[in-house]
PDB file with SEQRES, HELIX, SHEET and CRYST1 records, atoms N, CA, C and O in Angstrom:
SEQRES   1 A   85  MET GLN GLN VAL ALA PRO PHE ILE PRO PRO TRP ALA LYS          
SEQRES   2 A   85  TRP LEU ASN GLY ILE PHE LEU VAL CYS LEU GLY LEU GLY          
SEQRES   3 A   85  ILE LEU ALA PHE CYS GLY TYR LEU TYR TYR PHE ARG GLU          
SEQRES   4 A   85  THR LEU ILE LEU TYR ALA PRO PHE LEU LEU GLN ALA ALA          
SEQRES   5 A   85  ILE THR THR PHE LEU ILE SER VAL PHE SER LEU LEU LEU          
SEQRES   6 A   85  ALA VAL ILE LEU GLY ALA ILE ALA THR TRP ALA ARG LEU          
SEQRES   7 A   85  HIS PRO VAL PRO PRO LEU ARG                                  
HELIX    1 AA1 PRO A   10  TYR A   36  1                                  27    
HELIX    2 AA2 ARG A   38  LEU A   78  1                                  41    
CRYST1    1.000    1.000    1.000  90.00  90.00  90.00 P 1           1          
ATOM      1  N   MET A   1      64.986  14.829  64.529  1.00  0.00           N  
ATOM      2  CA  MET A   1      65.020  13.642  63.710  1.00  0.00           C  
ATOM      3  C   MET A   1      66.406  13.509  63.092  1.00  0.00           C  
ATOM      4  O   MET A   1      66.908  14.442  62.464  1.00  0.00           O  
ATOM      5  N   GLN A   2      67.005  12.373  63.268  1.00  0.00           N  
ATOM      6  CA  GLN A   2      68.357  12.135  62.779  1.00  0.00           C  
ATOM      7  C   GLN A   2      68.309  11.573  61.364  1.00  0.00           C  
ATOM      8  O   GLN A   2      67.539  10.658  61.070  1.00  0.00           O  
ATOM      9  N   GLN A   3      69.144  12.136  60.491  1.00  0.00           N  
ATOM     10  CA  GLN A   3      69.199  11.658  59.117  1.00  0.00           C  
ATOM     11  C   GLN A   3      70.234  10.543  58.999  1.00  0.00           C  
ATOM     12  O   GLN A   3      71.288  10.577  59.634  1.00  0.00           O  
ATOM     13  N   VAL A   4      69.909   9.572  58.182  1.00  0.00           N  
ATOM     14  CA  VAL A   4      70.797   8.440  57.971  1.00  0.00           C  
ATOM     15  C   VAL A   4      71.533   8.652  56.651  1.00  0.00           C  
ATOM     16  O   VAL A   4      70.915   8.963  55.633  1.00  0.00           O  
ATOM     17  N   ALA A   5      72.847   8.484  56.674  1.00  0.00           N  
ATOM     18  CA  ALA A   5      73.640   8.638  55.462  1.00  0.00           C  
ATOM     19  C   ALA A   5      73.323   7.501  54.497  1.00  0.00           C  
ATOM     20  O   ALA A   5      73.143   6.359  54.920  1.00  0.00           O  
ATOM     21  N   PRO A   6      73.253   7.805  53.212  1.00  0.00           N  
ATOM     22  CA  PRO A   6      72.946   6.736  52.246  1.00  0.00           C  
ATOM     23  C   PRO A   6      74.094   5.731  52.161  1.00  0.00           C  
ATOM     24  O   PRO A   6      75.263   6.080  52.320  1.00  0.00           O  
ATOM     25  N   PHE A   7      73.730   4.485  51.909  1.00  0.00           N  
ATOM     26  CA  PHE A   7      74.731   3.427  51.788  1.00  0.00           C  
ATOM     27  C   PHE A   7      75.419   3.535  50.428  1.00  0.00           C  
ATOM     28  O   PHE A   7      74.760   3.579  49.389  1.00  0.00           O  
ATOM     29  N   ILE A   8      76.741   3.577  50.451  1.00  0.00           N  
ATOM     30  CA  ILE A   8      77.531   3.612  49.225  1.00  0.00           C  
ATOM     31  C   ILE A   8      78.369   2.342  49.200  1.00  0.00           C  
ATOM     32  O   ILE A   8      79.206   2.125  50.075  1.00  0.00           O  
ATOM     33  N   PRO A   9      78.140   1.505  48.195  1.00  0.00           N  
ATOM     34  CA  PRO A   9      78.899   0.252  48.151  1.00  0.00           C  
ATOM     35  C   PRO A   9      80.385   0.514  47.908  1.00  0.00           C  
ATOM     36  O   PRO A   9      80.746   1.519  47.294  1.00  0.00           O  
ATOM     37  N   PRO A  10      81.245  -0.383  48.386  1.00  0.00           N  
ATOM     38  CA  PRO A  10      82.692  -0.173  48.238  1.00  0.00           C  
ATOM     39  C   PRO A  10      83.140  -0.061  46.791  1.00  0.00           C  
ATOM     40  O   PRO A  10      84.055   0.708  46.496  1.00  0.00           O  
ATOM     41  N   TRP A  11      82.518  -0.810  45.869  1.00  0.00           N  
ATOM     42  CA  TRP A  11      82.932  -0.736  44.475  1.00  0.00           C  
ATOM     43  C   TRP A  11      82.642   0.642  43.878  1.00  0.00           C  
ATOM     44  O   TRP A  11      83.319   1.064  42.940  1.00  0.00           O  
ATOM     45  N   ALA A  12      81.633   1.352  44.419  1.00  0.00           N  
ATOM     46  CA  ALA A  12      81.320   2.681  43.909  1.00  0.00           C  
ATOM     47  C   ALA A  12      82.427   3.672  44.288  1.00  0.00           C  
ATOM     48  O   ALA A  12      82.723   4.595  43.529  1.00  0.00           O  
ATOM     49  N   LYS A  13      83.027   3.481  45.445  1.00  0.00           N  
ATOM     50  CA  LYS A  13      84.141   4.354  45.841  1.00  0.00           C  
ATOM     51  C   LYS A  13      85.344   4.113  44.940  1.00  0.00           C  
ATOM     52  O   LYS A  13      86.028   5.056  44.542  1.00  0.00           O  
ATOM     53  N   TRP A  14      85.602   2.839  44.617  1.00  0.00           N  
ATOM     54  CA  TRP A  14      86.710   2.524  43.698  1.00  0.00           C  
ATOM     55  C   TRP A  14      86.433   3.091  42.308  1.00  0.00           C  
ATOM     56  O   TRP A  14      87.321   3.650  41.664  1.00  0.00           O  
ATOM     57  N   LEU A  15      85.217   2.941  41.868  1.00  0.00           N  
ATOM     58  CA  LEU A  15      84.843   3.451  40.557  1.00  0.00           C  
ATOM     59  C   LEU A  15      84.979   4.970  40.506  1.00  0.00           C  
ATOM     60  O   LEU A  15      85.424   5.526  39.502  1.00  0.00           O  
ATOM     61  N   ASN A  16      84.602   5.626  41.576  1.00  0.00           N  
ATOM     62  CA  ASN A  16      84.755   7.070  41.665  1.00  0.00           C  
ATOM     63  C   ASN A  16      86.230   7.457  41.600  1.00  0.00           C  
ATOM     64  O   ASN A  16      86.586   8.417  40.917  1.00  0.00           O  
ATOM     65  N   GLY A  17      87.079   6.731  42.293  1.00  0.00           N  
ATOM     66  CA  GLY A  17      88.513   7.008  42.257  1.00  0.00           C  
ATOM     67  C   GLY A  17      89.102   6.797  40.876  1.00  0.00           C  
ATOM     68  O   GLY A  17      89.910   7.601  40.413  1.00  0.00           O  
ATOM     69  N   ILE A  18      88.699   5.714  40.214  1.00  0.00           N  
ATOM     70  CA  ILE A  18      89.187   5.453  38.856  1.00  0.00           C  
ATOM     71  C   ILE A  18      88.738   6.562  37.914  1.00  0.00           C  
ATOM     72  O   ILE A  18      89.511   7.023  37.074  1.00  0.00           O  
ATOM     73  N   PHE A  19      87.484   6.989  38.055  1.00  0.00           N  
ATOM     74  CA  PHE A  19      86.985   8.077  37.226  1.00  0.00           C  
ATOM     75  C   PHE A  19      87.795   9.349  37.428  1.00  0.00           C  
ATOM     76  O   PHE A  19      88.152  10.018  36.458  1.00  0.00           O  
ATOM     77  N   LEU A  20      88.087   9.687  38.674  1.00  0.00           N  
ATOM     78  CA  LEU A  20      88.841  10.912  38.948  1.00  0.00           C  
ATOM     79  C   LEU A  20      90.270  10.826  38.406  1.00  0.00           C  
ATOM     80  O   LEU A  20      90.809  11.819  37.917  1.00  0.00           O  
ATOM     81  N   VAL A  21      90.881   9.648  38.491  1.00  0.00           N  
ATOM     82  CA  VAL A  21      92.222   9.479  37.928  1.00  0.00           C  
ATOM     83  C   VAL A  21      92.183   9.637  36.412  1.00  0.00           C  
ATOM     84  O   VAL A  21      93.031  10.319  35.837  1.00  0.00           O  
ATOM     85  N   CYS A  22      91.202   9.009  35.762  1.00  0.00           N  
ATOM     86  CA  CYS A  22      91.070   9.143  34.304  1.00  0.00           C  
ATOM     87  C   CYS A  22      90.779  10.587  33.907  1.00  0.00           C  
ATOM     88  O   CYS A  22      91.296  11.070  32.900  1.00  0.00           O  
ATOM     89  N   LEU A  23      89.965  11.267  34.681  1.00  0.00           N  
ATOM     90  CA  LEU A  23      89.675  12.674  34.401  1.00  0.00           C  
ATOM     91  C   LEU A  23      90.936  13.519  34.512  1.00  0.00           C  
ATOM     92  O   LEU A  23      91.185  14.378  33.666  1.00  0.00           O  
ATOM     93  N   GLY A  24      91.733  13.280  35.549  1.00  0.00           N  
ATOM     94  CA  GLY A  24      92.990  14.013  35.704  1.00  0.00           C  
ATOM     95  C   GLY A  24      93.961  13.734  34.571  1.00  0.00           C  
ATOM     96  O   GLY A  24      94.613  14.650  34.068  1.00  0.00           O  
ATOM     97  N   LEU A  25      94.063  12.468  34.165  1.00  0.00           N  
ATOM     98  CA  LEU A  25      94.944  12.127  33.046  1.00  0.00           C  
ATOM     99  C   LEU A  25      94.449  12.756  31.745  1.00  0.00           C  
ATOM    100  O   LEU A  25      95.251  13.179  30.913  1.00  0.00           O  
ATOM    101  N   GLY A  26      93.146  12.815  31.572  1.00  0.00           N  
ATOM    102  CA  GLY A  26      92.592  13.449  30.384  1.00  0.00           C  
ATOM    103  C   GLY A  26      92.882  14.938  30.350  1.00  0.00           C  
ATOM    104  O   GLY A  26      93.186  15.491  29.293  1.00  0.00           O  
ATOM    105  N   ILE A  27      92.791  15.584  31.493  1.00  0.00           N  
ATOM    106  CA  ILE A  27      93.097  17.020  31.562  1.00  0.00           C  
ATOM    107  C   ILE A  27      94.579  17.248  31.272  1.00  0.00           C  
ATOM    108  O   ILE A  27      94.935  18.180  30.550  1.00  0.00           O  
ATOM    109  N   LEU A  28      95.445  16.399  31.835  1.00  0.00           N  
ATOM    110  CA  LEU A  28      96.876  16.529  31.559  1.00  0.00           C  
ATOM    111  C   LEU A  28      97.180  16.296  30.075  1.00  0.00           C  
ATOM    112  O   LEU A  28      98.002  17.003  29.491  1.00  0.00           O  
ATOM    113  N   ALA A  29      96.526  15.315  29.471  1.00  0.00           N  
ATOM    114  CA  ALA A  29      96.739  15.044  28.048  1.00  0.00           C  
ATOM    115  C   ALA A  29      96.262  16.212  27.196  1.00  0.00           C  
ATOM    116  O   ALA A  29      96.913  16.574  26.215  1.00  0.00           O  
ATOM    117  N   PHE A  30      95.128  16.804  27.565  1.00  0.00           N  
ATOM    118  CA  PHE A  30      94.622  17.952  26.821  1.00  0.00           C  
ATOM    119  C   PHE A  30      95.557  19.150  26.953  1.00  0.00           C  
ATOM    120  O   PHE A  30      95.788  19.867  25.979  1.00  0.00           O  
ATOM    121  N   CYS A  31      96.091  19.367  28.138  1.00  0.00           N  
ATOM    122  CA  CYS A  31      97.055  20.465  28.318  1.00  0.00           C  
ATOM    123  C   CYS A  31      98.320  20.217  27.494  1.00  0.00           C  
ATOM    124  O   CYS A  31      98.875  21.148  26.910  1.00  0.00           O  
ATOM    125  N   GLY A  32      98.774  18.964  27.448  1.00  0.00           N  
ATOM    126  CA  GLY A  32      99.918  18.632  26.610  1.00  0.00           C  
ATOM    127  C   GLY A  32      99.628  18.861  25.140  1.00  0.00           C  
ATOM    128  O   GLY A  32     100.490  19.339  24.402  1.00  0.00           O  
ATOM    129  N   TYR A  33      98.420  18.525  24.709  1.00  0.00           N  
ATOM    130  CA  TYR A  33      98.007  18.763  23.326  1.00  0.00           C  
ATOM    131  C   TYR A  33      98.020  20.257  23.013  1.00  0.00           C  
ATOM    132  O   TYR A  33      98.515  20.674  21.966  1.00  0.00           O  
ATOM    133  N   LEU A  34      97.474  21.055  23.924  1.00  0.00           N  
ATOM    134  CA  LEU A  34      97.462  22.504  23.719  1.00  0.00           C  
ATOM    135  C   LEU A  34      98.883  23.065  23.668  1.00  0.00           C  
ATOM    136  O   LEU A  34      99.174  23.961  22.875  1.00  0.00           O  
ATOM    137  N   TYR A  35      99.756  22.541  24.507  1.00  0.00           N  
ATOM    138  CA  TYR A  35     101.138  23.018  24.504  1.00  0.00           C  
ATOM    139  C   TYR A  35     101.853  22.619  23.219  1.00  0.00           C  
ATOM    140  O   TYR A  35     102.613  23.409  22.659  1.00  0.00           O  
ATOM    141  N   TYR A  36     101.614  21.399  22.750  1.00  0.00           N  
ATOM    142  CA  TYR A  36     102.295  20.902  21.563  1.00  0.00           C  
ATOM    143  C   TYR A  36     101.864  21.670  20.308  1.00  0.00           C  
ATOM    144  O   TYR A  36     102.683  21.930  19.426  1.00  0.00           O  
ATOM    145  N   PHE A  37     100.595  22.029  20.230  1.00  0.00           N  
ATOM    146  CA  PHE A  37     100.067  22.725  19.069  1.00  0.00           C  
ATOM    147  C   PHE A  37      99.806  24.211  19.344  1.00  0.00           C  
ATOM    148  O   PHE A  37      98.899  24.803  18.759  1.00  0.00           O  
ATOM    149  N   ARG A  38     100.597  24.803  20.226  1.00  0.00           N  
ATOM    150  CA  ARG A  38     100.358  26.194  20.618  1.00  0.00           C  
ATOM    151  C   ARG A  38     100.522  27.170  19.460  1.00  0.00           C  
ATOM    152  O   ARG A  38      99.782  28.150  19.385  1.00  0.00           O  
ATOM    153  N   GLU A  39     101.469  26.932  18.555  1.00  0.00           N  
ATOM    154  CA  GLU A  39     101.652  27.850  17.426  1.00  0.00           C  
ATOM    155  C   GLU A  39     100.431  27.830  16.511  1.00  0.00           C  
ATOM    156  O   GLU A  39      99.976  28.875  16.044  1.00  0.00           O  
ATOM    157  N   THR A  40      99.910  26.643  16.263  1.00  0.00           N  
ATOM    158  CA  THR A  40      98.723  26.515  15.422  1.00  0.00           C  
ATOM    159  C   THR A  40      97.517  27.171  16.090  1.00  0.00           C  
ATOM    160  O   THR A  40      96.729  27.845  15.428  1.00  0.00           O  
ATOM    161  N   LEU A  41      97.374  26.974  17.395  1.00  0.00           N  
ATOM    162  CA  LEU A  41      96.252  27.573  18.105  1.00  0.00           C  
ATOM    163  C   LEU A  41      96.345  29.087  18.117  1.00  0.00           C  
ATOM    164  O   LEU A  41      95.335  29.775  17.972  1.00  0.00           O  
ATOM    165  N   ILE A  42      97.547  29.609  18.287  1.00  0.00           N  
ATOM    166  CA  ILE A  42      97.722  31.060  18.271  1.00  0.00           C  
ATOM    167  C   ILE A  42      97.405  31.610  16.890  1.00  0.00           C  
ATOM    168  O   ILE A  42      96.838  32.695  16.761  1.00  0.00           O  
ATOM    169  N   LEU A  43      97.771  30.864  15.864  1.00  0.00           N  
ATOM    170  CA  LEU A  43      97.507  31.294  14.494  1.00  0.00           C  
ATOM    171  C   LEU A  43      96.003  31.345  14.216  1.00  0.00           C  
ATOM    172  O   LEU A  43      95.526  32.285  13.580  1.00  0.00           O  
ATOM    173  N   TYR A  44      95.259  30.357  14.682  1.00  0.00           N  
ATOM    174  CA  TYR A  44      93.833  30.269  14.387  1.00  0.00           C  
ATOM    175  C   TYR A  44      92.944  30.830  15.497  1.00  0.00           C  
ATOM    176  O   TYR A  44      91.721  30.773  15.377  1.00  0.00           O  
ATOM    177  N   ALA A  45      93.517  31.362  16.560  1.00  0.00           N  
ATOM    178  CA  ALA A  45      92.726  31.860  17.682  1.00  0.00           C  
ATOM    179  C   ALA A  45      91.712  32.927  17.279  1.00  0.00           C  
ATOM    180  O   ALA A  45      90.569  32.859  17.733  1.00  0.00           O  
ATOM    181  N   PRO A  46      92.072  33.919  16.442  1.00  0.00           N  
ATOM    182  CA  PRO A  46      91.054  34.915  16.075  1.00  0.00           C  
ATOM    183  C   PRO A  46      89.852  34.306  15.351  1.00  0.00           C  
ATOM    184  O   PRO A  46      88.716  34.717  15.589  1.00  0.00           O  
ATOM    185  N   PHE A  47      90.091  33.336  14.475  1.00  0.00           N  
ATOM    186  CA  PHE A  47      88.993  32.697  13.755  1.00  0.00           C  
ATOM    187  C   PHE A  47      88.123  31.872  14.709  1.00  0.00           C  
ATOM    188  O   PHE A  47      86.896  31.874  14.604  1.00  0.00           O  
ATOM    189  N   LEU A  48      88.770  31.173  15.631  1.00  0.00           N  
ATOM    190  CA  LEU A  48      88.020  30.381  16.595  1.00  0.00           C  
ATOM    191  C   LEU A  48      87.190  31.262  17.520  1.00  0.00           C  
ATOM    192  O   LEU A  48      86.055  30.919  17.852  1.00  0.00           O  
ATOM    193  N   LEU A  49      87.750  32.399  17.937  1.00  0.00           N  
ATOM    194  CA  LEU A  49      87.007  33.332  18.782  1.00  0.00           C  
ATOM    195  C   LEU A  49      85.818  33.910  18.032  1.00  0.00           C  
ATOM    196  O   LEU A  49      84.726  34.020  18.589  1.00  0.00           O  
ATOM    197  N   GLN A  50      86.021  34.278  16.774  1.00  0.00           N  
ATOM    198  CA  GLN A  50      84.925  34.809  15.971  1.00  0.00           C  
ATOM    199  C   GLN A  50      83.825  33.757  15.800  1.00  0.00           C  
ATOM    200  O   GLN A  50      82.641  34.081  15.894  1.00  0.00           O  
ATOM    201  N   ALA A  51      84.201  32.523  15.553  1.00  0.00           N  
ATOM    202  CA  ALA A  51      83.221  31.449  15.406  1.00  0.00           C  
ATOM    203  C   ALA A  51      82.475  31.199  16.715  1.00  0.00           C  
ATOM    204  O   ALA A  51      81.273  30.933  16.700  1.00  0.00           O  
ATOM    205  N   ALA A  52      83.174  31.280  17.842  1.00  0.00           N  
ATOM    206  CA  ALA A  52      82.526  31.084  19.138  1.00  0.00           C  
ATOM    207  C   ALA A  52      81.517  32.197  19.416  1.00  0.00           C  
ATOM    208  O   ALA A  52      80.427  31.937  19.928  1.00  0.00           O  
ATOM    209  N   ILE A  53      81.878  33.429  19.081  1.00  0.00           N  
ATOM    210  CA  ILE A  53      80.963  34.559  19.278  1.00  0.00           C  
ATOM    211  C   ILE A  53      79.742  34.409  18.376  1.00  0.00           C  
ATOM    212  O   ILE A  53      78.616  34.648  18.814  1.00  0.00           O  
ATOM    213  N   THR A  54      79.954  34.016  17.122  1.00  0.00           N  
ATOM    214  CA  THR A  54      78.834  33.810  16.203  1.00  0.00           C  
ATOM    215  C   THR A  54      77.908  32.717  16.701  1.00  0.00           C  
ATOM    216  O   THR A  54      76.687  32.867  16.653  1.00  0.00           O  
ATOM    217  N   THR A  55      78.476  31.619  17.178  1.00  0.00           N  
ATOM    218  CA  THR A  55      77.666  30.525  17.707  1.00  0.00           C  
ATOM    219  C   THR A  55      76.862  30.974  18.918  1.00  0.00           C  
ATOM    220  O   THR A  55      75.691  30.622  19.054  1.00  0.00           O  
ATOM    221  N   PHE A  56      77.486  31.750  19.799  1.00  0.00           N  
ATOM    222  CA  PHE A  56      76.789  32.257  20.981  1.00  0.00           C  
ATOM    223  C   PHE A  56      75.632  33.168  20.583  1.00  0.00           C  
ATOM    224  O   PHE A  56      74.538  33.058  21.137  1.00  0.00           O  
ATOM    225  N   LEU A  57      75.864  34.064  19.631  1.00  0.00           N  
ATOM    226  CA  LEU A  57      74.812  34.980  19.205  1.00  0.00           C  
ATOM    227  C   LEU A  57      73.657  34.227  18.543  1.00  0.00           C  
ATOM    228  O   LEU A  57      72.493  34.549  18.783  1.00  0.00           O  
ATOM    229  N   ILE A  58      73.963  33.242  17.723  1.00  0.00           N  
ATOM    230  CA  ILE A  58      72.902  32.450  17.093  1.00  0.00           C  
ATOM    231  C   ILE A  58      72.076  31.729  18.151  1.00  0.00           C  
ATOM    232  O   ILE A  58      70.851  31.667  18.045  1.00  0.00           O  
ATOM    233  N   SER A  59      72.729  31.188  19.162  1.00  0.00           N  
ATOM    234  CA  SER A  59      71.992  30.469  20.203  1.00  0.00           C  
ATOM    235  C   SER A  59      71.129  31.416  21.030  1.00  0.00           C  
ATOM    236  O   SER A  59      70.010  31.060  21.401  1.00  0.00           O  
ATOM    237  N   VAL A  60      71.627  32.612  21.323  1.00  0.00           N  
ATOM    238  CA  VAL A  60      70.830  33.582  22.088  1.00  0.00           C  
ATOM    239  C   VAL A  60      69.614  34.025  21.284  1.00  0.00           C  
ATOM    240  O   VAL A  60      68.508  34.079  21.821  1.00  0.00           O  
ATOM    241  N   PHE A  61      69.803  34.346  19.994  1.00  0.00           N  
ATOM    242  CA  PHE A  61      68.684  34.787  19.176  1.00  0.00           C  
ATOM    243  C   PHE A  61      67.669  33.665  18.963  1.00  0.00           C  
ATOM    244  O   PHE A  61      66.466  33.926  18.950  1.00  0.00           O  
ATOM    245  N   SER A  62      68.124  32.433  18.798  1.00  0.00           N  
ATOM    246  CA  SER A  62      67.184  31.329  18.631  1.00  0.00           C  
ATOM    247  C   SER A  62      66.407  31.074  19.919  1.00  0.00           C  
ATOM    248  O   SER A  62      65.226  30.729  19.871  1.00  0.00           O  
ATOM    249  N   LEU A  63      67.056  31.239  21.066  1.00  0.00           N  
ATOM    250  CA  LEU A  63      66.357  31.090  22.336  1.00  0.00           C  
ATOM    251  C   LEU A  63      65.291  32.158  22.497  1.00  0.00           C  
ATOM    252  O   LEU A  63      64.170  31.861  22.909  1.00  0.00           O  
ATOM    253  N   LEU A  64      65.632  33.407  22.173  1.00  0.00           N  
ATOM    254  CA  LEU A  64      64.653  34.486  22.260  1.00  0.00           C  
ATOM    255  C   LEU A  64      63.486  34.250  21.305  1.00  0.00           C  
ATOM    256  O   LEU A  64      62.330  34.449  21.679  1.00  0.00           O  
ATOM    257  N   LEU A  65      63.774  33.833  20.089  1.00  0.00           N  
ATOM    258  CA  LEU A  65      62.717  33.557  19.120  1.00  0.00           C  
ATOM    259  C   LEU A  65      61.820  32.419  19.602  1.00  0.00           C  
ATOM    260  O   LEU A  65      60.600  32.486  19.451  1.00  0.00           O  
ATOM    261  N   ALA A  66      62.405  31.391  20.170  1.00  0.00           N  
ATOM    262  CA  ALA A  66      61.623  30.271  20.683  1.00  0.00           C  
ATOM    263  C   ALA A  66      60.718  30.707  21.832  1.00  0.00           C  
ATOM    264  O   ALA A  66      59.568  30.275  21.912  1.00  0.00           O  
ATOM    265  N   VAL A  67      61.225  31.551  22.716  1.00  0.00           N  
ATOM    266  CA  VAL A  67      60.410  32.035  23.837  1.00  0.00           C  
ATOM    267  C   VAL A  67      59.258  32.894  23.325  1.00  0.00           C  
ATOM    268  O   VAL A  67      58.127  32.755  23.789  1.00  0.00           O  
ATOM    269  N   ILE A  68      59.538  33.778  22.373  1.00  0.00           N  
ATOM    270  CA  ILE A  68      58.496  34.654  21.835  1.00  0.00           C  
ATOM    271  C   ILE A  68      57.428  33.834  21.109  1.00  0.00           C  
ATOM    272  O   ILE A  68      56.234  34.025  21.338  1.00  0.00           O  
ATOM    273  N   LEU A  69      57.860  32.919  20.231  1.00  0.00           N  
ATOM    274  CA  LEU A  69      56.881  32.092  19.510  1.00  0.00           C  
ATOM    275  C   LEU A  69      56.110  31.177  20.460  1.00  0.00           C  
ATOM    276  O   LEU A  69      54.920  30.940  20.252  1.00  0.00           O  
ATOM    277  N   GLY A  70      56.759  30.668  21.480  1.00  0.00           N  
ATOM    278  CA  GLY A  70      56.064  29.843  22.470  1.00  0.00           C  
ATOM    279  C   GLY A  70      55.043  30.633  23.257  1.00  0.00           C  
ATOM    280  O   GLY A  70      53.962  30.127  23.557  1.00  0.00           O  
ATOM    281  N   ALA A  71      55.375  31.876  23.597  1.00  0.00           N  
ATOM    282  CA  ALA A  71      54.421  32.727  24.321  1.00  0.00           C  
ATOM    283  C   ALA A  71      53.216  33.055  23.436  1.00  0.00           C  
ATOM    284  O   ALA A  71      52.080  33.056  23.910  1.00  0.00           O  
ATOM    285  N   ILE A  72      53.460  33.330  22.167  1.00  0.00           N  
ATOM    286  CA  ILE A  72      52.350  33.622  21.251  1.00  0.00           C  
ATOM    287  C   ILE A  72      51.460  32.388  21.081  1.00  0.00           C  
ATOM    288  O   ILE A  72      50.233  32.492  21.102  1.00  0.00           O  
ATOM    289  N   ALA A  73      52.086  31.224  20.915  1.00  0.00           N  
ATOM    290  CA  ALA A  73      51.300  29.990  20.768  1.00  0.00           C  
ATOM    291  C   ALA A  73      50.507  29.683  22.035  1.00  0.00           C  
ATOM    292  O   ALA A  73      49.367  29.225  21.955  1.00  0.00           O  
ATOM    293  N   THR A  74      51.084  29.925  23.175  1.00  0.00           N  
ATOM    294  CA  THR A  74      50.376  29.700  24.435  1.00  0.00           C  
ATOM    295  C   THR A  74      49.213  30.664  24.579  1.00  0.00           C  
ATOM    296  O   THR A  74      48.121  30.274  24.993  1.00  0.00           O  
ATOM    297  N   TRP A  75      49.447  31.913  24.240  1.00  0.00           N  
ATOM    298  CA  TRP A  75      48.382  32.909  24.318  1.00  0.00           C  
ATOM    299  C   TRP A  75      47.238  32.536  23.385  1.00  0.00           C  
ATOM    300  O   TRP A  75      46.069  32.637  23.757  1.00  0.00           O  
ATOM    301  N   ALA A  76      47.580  32.099  22.160  1.00  0.00           N  
ATOM    302  CA  ALA A  76      46.534  31.723  21.207  1.00  0.00           C  
ATOM    303  C   ALA A  76      45.792  30.476  21.688  1.00  0.00           C  
ATOM    304  O   ALA A  76      44.578  30.371  21.515  1.00  0.00           O  
ATOM    305  N   ARG A  77      46.504  29.549  22.279  1.00  0.00           N  
ATOM    306  CA  ARG A  77      45.870  28.312  22.760  1.00  0.00           C  
ATOM    307  C   ARG A  77      44.896  28.597  23.901  1.00  0.00           C  
ATOM    308  O   ARG A  77      43.866  27.933  24.020  1.00  0.00           O  
ATOM    309  N   LEU A  78      45.212  29.565  24.722  1.00  0.00           N  
ATOM    310  CA  LEU A  78      44.350  29.882  25.881  1.00  0.00           C  
ATOM    311  C   LEU A  78      43.316  30.958  25.571  1.00  0.00           C  
ATOM    312  O   LEU A  78      42.520  31.311  26.441  1.00  0.00           O  
ATOM    313  N   HIS A  79      43.313  31.480  24.363  1.00  0.00           N  
ATOM    314  CA  HIS A  79      42.394  32.560  23.997  1.00  0.00           C  
ATOM    315  C   HIS A  79      40.977  32.018  23.892  1.00  0.00           C  
ATOM    316  O   HIS A  79      40.778  30.903  23.410  1.00  0.00           O  
ATOM    317  N   PRO A  80      39.973  32.804  24.345  1.00  0.00           N  
ATOM    318  CA  PRO A  80      38.590  32.293  24.335  1.00  0.00           C  
ATOM    319  C   PRO A  80      37.968  32.238  22.935  1.00  0.00           C  
ATOM    320  O   PRO A  80      36.983  31.525  22.744  1.00  0.00           O  
ATOM    321  N   VAL A  81      38.505  32.960  21.958  1.00  0.00           N  
ATOM    322  CA  VAL A  81      37.933  32.951  20.616  1.00  0.00           C  
ATOM    323  C   VAL A  81      38.358  31.661  19.908  1.00  0.00           C  
ATOM    324  O   VAL A  81      39.554  31.388  19.811  1.00  0.00           O  
ATOM    325  N   PRO A  82      37.405  30.861  19.412  1.00  0.00           N  
ATOM    326  CA  PRO A  82      37.733  29.556  18.807  1.00  0.00           C  
ATOM    327  C   PRO A  82      38.696  29.622  17.616  1.00  0.00           C  
ATOM    328  O   PRO A  82      39.576  28.765  17.540  1.00  0.00           O  
ATOM    329  N   PRO A  83      38.594  30.578  16.679  1.00  0.00           N  
ATOM    330  CA  PRO A  83      39.551  30.550  15.557  1.00  0.00           C  
ATOM    331  C   PRO A  83      41.016  30.739  16.009  1.00  0.00           C  
ATOM    332  O   PRO A  83      41.932  30.221  15.369  1.00  0.00           O  
ATOM    333  N   LEU A  84      41.226  31.454  17.072  1.00  0.00           N  
ATOM    334  CA  LEU A  84      42.600  31.624  17.565  1.00  0.00           C  
ATOM    335  C   LEU A  84      43.075  30.374  18.303  1.00  0.00           C  
ATOM    336  O   LEU A  84      44.266  30.072  18.373  1.00  0.00           O  
ATOM    337  N   ARG A  85      42.098  29.667  18.845  1.00  0.00           N  
ATOM    338  CA  ARG A  85      42.451  28.456  19.572  1.00  0.00           C  
ATOM    339  C   ARG A  85      42.839  27.378  18.588  1.00  0.00           C  
ATOM    340  O   ARG A  85      43.175  26.265  18.993  1.00  0.00           O  
TER     341      ARG A  85                                                      
END                                                                             
């Protein structure tokens, strides 16, 4: 059985090209921003790294807590004893 390629209108190809050009310009602008403010970034890098690690740890612990509480709630919901249900 032969598969047929989906139809892509010509304007979608142009739109895709415009998006990629804007994305490239945005990346170049961001790199220029990082280069221009490199002294400030180097100065604050330890604080930013510490904040990123703290944010990551909070998200991991909240995910674990959500999974544990969800498992307990599911177990209670499926339990045959009515007061637990």
